[in-house]
N, C-alpha and C positions, 0 to 999 in steps of 0.2 A: 149843077150836074157833076162837076169835079169833086165837090164835097161828098155827093152821094157815092161816087166811085171810090173815094178814099175810105168811106165807111162801109164798103161792100161786105155783104155777108152778115151784117149785124142788124138789119131791119127785119120786118116780118115778111110774110109771103106777098109776092107781087112787087117787092122793092126792086128798083132798077140798078142797084149797086153791083159791083163786080164781085164774083164769087171768091171768097178768101181761100178756099181749097184749091181753086184753079190757079190763083196767084202763088200758092205754096208749092205747086208742081203737078197736082193731079186731082180731078174731080170725077168720082165714079158715076155721078148722075148724068153727066153729058147734057143732052138737049132737055132732059127732064128737070134740070136744076132750075130753081126759082130765081137765080141770079144770073147776070150776064157773064159770058165767057169772052171777054175782049182783051186782046193782048195790049197792054199799055204802051209797048214800044212801037207797034205797027198800027194800032187802031183797028185791026181786023177781028172779026168775030169767028169763033171756032164752034161750029154747030154740032160736031160729031159727038156721039154718045161715048162716055168714058174719056173726056177730053184731057189731054196733057197740057199742063201749063207752060209758060214761056221758059226757055233756058236761062241760066244765070247770066250769060253774056248779053241777053236781050233785055234784062231787067235793069232799068236805070236807077242806080242808087239803092237797090234792094240788098239787104243783108241776109236774106233767107237762102238756105242751101236746098237744092232740089233733091228729091228722093233718089233720082237716078245717080247723082254724084255720090250720095251716101252708100248706095248699094255697090257701086263700082269700087269705092274705096274699101268697103268691108270685104269684098271678094279678093281684092289685091292683098289686103292684110292677111286674110285666111291662107291664101296661097303661099305667102312669104313665111308664115308660121309653120305650115306643113313642110316646106323645104328645109327650114331650120331644124325641125324635129328629125327629119330623115338624115340630115348631115350629122346631128348629134348621135343618133343611133349607130350610124356607120363608124363614127369615131370611137364609140364605146366598144363595138365589135373588134376594131383594130387594136385597141388597147388591151382587151382581154386576150386576143390571140398573141400579142407580144409578151404578155406576162406568162402565158402558158409555155411559150417557146423558151423563155428564160428559165423556167422551172425544169423543163425537160432536158435542156442542154447539159447541165452538170450531170444528170443521171445517165445520159447517153455517153458522155465522156468517161464516167466511172465504169460503165458497162464495157466500153471498148478497152479500157485499161485492164479490167479483170480478165477479158478474153485473151489478152496478149500474154504469151508465156514469159515467165520471169524466173530468175534463180530462186532456189528454196529460201534464201535469206531475205528476199524481198517480196515473197508471195503474200497476198492479202490474207487476212484471217477468214473472211467470208465474202461472197459476192455482194454487190450493192443491192439494196432493196428494190431498185428499179430494174433488176436484171430481167431479161426477156425469157428466162427459163421458168416456165409456168408448170409446176408439178401436176396440177389438176389436168391441164391439157395433155401432158406427157402420159399420165395414167390412162386417160381416155384413148390415147393413141395406141397404148398397149392392151386395150380392151379390158381394163380393170375397173369395176364398179365398186367403189369403197363400201357402199351401203349393203352390198350382197356378200361381203367377205365373211368367212366363218373359220378359216384355217390359215395358218402362217404359210403352209405349202403353196397356197394359191398365189402368193405374191413373191415367191422366190425369184431373185434377179431384179426386182423392182422396189426393194425395201428402201433404198436410198431415196428414191423419188417419193415413195409413200410417206416417209418420215417428215417430209417438208410440206405435206398436206395436212390440214387441221384434223379432218376426220380420220385420215390414214394414220396419223401420229397417235391418235387416241386408240385406234384398233391395236397398234403395235404395243402400246403401253399396257393394254389389258392382257395381251398375250404374255408379256414379261411378268405381270403380277400373278399369273397362274403357276409360277415357280416350275415351269417346264424347262429343263436344262437344254433340251433340243431346240426350243424356240429361242432361248438366250444365245445359243451358239449360232443359229442362223442369222439373227439380227446382228450379233457382234461381227461376224465374218463379212457381212455386206456393208456395214456402216463404218468399219474401222478406218478405211482409207479416206473417209469423208468426215471423220469425227471433229476435226477443227472447224470445218465449215458448218457442221450441224450445231455445234455448241453456240454459235452466234445467230442461228436461224430462229425466227419468231416461234416456230412450232418444233423444229428439230431439237432445240435445247431441252425440251421436256423429255424427249425420248432418251437423250444422253444422260439426264439425271436418273431416269428409271433404270437405264442400263448399268450405271455405276452402282446402284443399290443391289442389283440381282446377279451381276456377273461374278465369276470366280476371281480369286486373288491374282492368279497368273494373267487373266484377261485384263484386270484392273491395272496391273503393272504395265502391260503393253499400252494401255490408254494413257497412263501417266507419262510414259516416255514419248509417246506420239504428240501429246499436247504441250509438254514442258517448254519447247522453244517459243510457243505462242501464248503462254499462260498469262502474261501481263496484258497483252492486247485483248485476249478473251475477257479478262477481268474488268477491263475498262468499258466493255460493250454492255449496252443495256440489257441484252438477252444473255450474253455470255457470262455475266456476273453470277447468274443463278447456277449455271452449270459448273463454274469455277468453285463456288461455295460448296456445292455438292461433292465435287472432287476432293476438296480439303476435308470435308466431313467424313468421307468413307475411305480415305487412305488408311491402310491397316498394318503396314510393316514399316520398320525404320528406314528401309531403303526407299520406299515410296515417299515418305516424309522428307527425306533428304533431297530427293529430286525436286519436289515441290518448293522447298526452301531455296534451293539454288536457282530455281526458275524465277521466283518472286523477288529475290534479294536486289537485283539491279534496279527494279522499278518500284521499290516499296514506298518511297516518298511520294511519287506521282500517284500511286494507288491510294495512299492515305488521304490525299487532297482531292480525290475524284469522287463524284457523286455515286458512281457504281463501284469503283475499285475499293473504297473504304470498307464496304461490307465484306469483301474477301479477306481483308486484313483482320477485321473484327472476328471473322469465323476462324482464322488461324489462332487468334488469341484464345478463343473459346475451346477449340478442339485439340490443338497441339500442346505438348508439354512445354514448360517454361524454357528448357534448354534449347528446344527447337525454335522457339520464338525470339531468341536473343537478338537475331538480326533486326527485328522490329524495334526493340528497345535501344539498340545502338543507333539506329536511324533517327528515332524520336529524340534521344538525348543530343545527338549531333545537330539536329535541326529543330531545337526546342521552340524557339520563337516563331519560326515559319509555320510549324505545325500547330502549336497552341493558339495562334492568332488566326487560324483558318476556320471557315465555317464547318467543314467536315473533319478537319484535323483535330479540333478541340474535343470532338466526341471520341475519336480514336484514342486521344491522350488519356481521357478519363477511363476508357476500357483498359488501357495499359495499366493504370493504377489498380484496377479491380483484379486482374489476373497475374500481377507481377509477384515474383518471389521477393523475399526480403532484400536481397542484393539488387535486384532490378528496381525495386521500389526506391531504394536509397539513391540509385543512379538517376532516376527521374526527379526525385525531390531536390537533390542538390542543384540540378539545373533550374528548377522552378525558383528556388531561393535566390540564386544568383541573377535571375532575370525577372525578379518579382516586380520591380518598379515599372518595367516595360509592359509586362503582362497585365497588370491590374488596370492599366489605362486603355486596354483594347476591348472592343465589343465582345470578342470571344475568349480572349486570354484571361479576362477576369473570372470567368466561370471555372477555368482550370485551377486558378489559385484558390478559389473558394472550395472546390472539390477536394483539393489536397488538404486544406484546413480541416475539412470534415472527416476525411477517410484516413488521414495519417496523423494521429494526435501528436506524435513526437516532433512533427515539423512545425507545430503551432508557434513555438517560441522563436524559431528562426525567422519565419515569415513575418510575424507581428513585430519583431525587432526592426526589420527593414521598413515596414509600413510606418512605425512610430516615429521614424526620423523625419517624416514630412506629412504629418497628419492634416495640417490646415490646407495645403494645396491639393492633396488627393481628395479631400472631402468636397471640394468645389467642382470636381470633374464627374461627369455622368456615370462612367463605368467604375472608376476607382472608388467612388463613394460607397458602392455596394460592398466592396471588399473591406473598407474601413468599418462599416457597420458589422460585418461578420467578425472582424478582429475584436471589436468591442465586446461581442457576445462570447467568443470562445477563448479569449486570452486569459492568462493568469493575472492575479490581482495586481502585481507590481507593474506589469506592462499596461494593464488597463488604466491604472492610476496615472501612468506617464502620458497616455493618450488624452485622458480627460484634462490633465493639467495644461496640455497644449491648446485644447479647445477653449479652456476657461481664461485665456489671456484677454485683458481689456482691449488690446489693440485689434483683435481679430473677431471678437464675439459678434459684433453687430453685422459685419459683412457675412459671417457664417449664418446668422439667423435669417438674413434677407436673401440668401442664395437659394436657387431652385433645387439644388441637390444637397448642399451642406446642411440645410435646416433639418433634413431627415437624420443626418449623423448626430446633430445636437439632440434631437428627440430620443435617439437610441441611447446616447450617453446618459440622458436624464433617467432612462428606464433601467439601465444596468449599473450605473455608478453607485458607490457606497460611501458612507461617511468616512472621512471628512471631505472627500473630493466632490461629493454630490452637493453639499452646502456651498462650497466654493464656486461651483458652476452656477448654482441658482443665484448667488449674490451678484455675480457678474451680469447675469441676464436681467435681473429685476429693474435696474435703472432704465432699461430700454423698452420696458413693457408698453408705455403709452405710445411710443412711435411705432411699435410693431403692429398695433391695431390697424394702422393705415396701409400696411403692405400685404400683398397676397400670400407670400410665403411665411412671413413672420407671424401672421395671424394664427 
């Protein structure tokens, strides 16, 4: 009988074994089950339909888990997971709120500083972008619908606000383009007191540019005088740089030019090295006569290395070469020659030296003479190797021969051939050298040909 109970649920119909589903926790057949529902722990029969099996605590030596235990554990795990997700979402919201507060705080501080009165020498060029002054809201407050404007007279007294609105600024520009002197006077009179602020405004700077194009000389003179104390700060601004370039482009009298020059002179080095300001300096080189630009050449010559080795400064240096008079060109070339060894080893300075070699032919001999004193070491450096190649191309025959002789020395040729940069110098020398120096170079290289096949650069 015990064997039959242990083998319960495995016999056919009518077997007296214990139901295995009942032992596992639950039998849906209840009294209709073909097998007995007897609790092994108590020996009692459970006759109810849909019988629940014995609890784990009542099963002697049973390793089976009841379905009730599994369900309860699953529910507990689900609740714990939901609580963890809610806590994670709450933490994310707190983190986002903290980041937003950190971003808004500097803008609020700047806005408060802008609203505080300051002496003229310390006033900001323009209010911060986070300022609470919303031109669109102010226009609506005055009952102005930009889309319905047809005449400049409709916005008299509100042009300053209109110029800081995108659509309003476009409307004002169209009115200025109509070449209507009355419209120009109305715009000038209302924006003149705010011209410094508008020059650095994302939309207002376009109106300032258009006004500089169409205003009269006496009005332009007043603008120049008003802007001059702030011209460097305006030029450094990402929006103001456009207005400053337009100002330099349209100055029309020697007096206006002199005021601009005096305003830019103290900050010319900072402007040259700035992402926005360097374009103002280049516009001066392009539009002003050489005598008015002399302050730029003096600054570049005095700070030759600092400017030529700068990302933006090297571009300005090259433009200086393009627009220089003979005297100004000599001034810069002399500085380049004296600083050549330093410049050729710089990521940006080497381009300045190469540009001088190309654009100022009379400087070739001076620069190549400096490079030829240390060809081997300069050939092994990434940036100076480019200059050595350029010197081999443009130098005169005697200096070229001198450089090839230094490359063709048996003590250095193998290291040059296997160097990641110098091998290009050797290739260039093979391409431009002439007899008998070419044969001397080939004779020095030939004994190393077998070993060069096994190197990535010598190959």
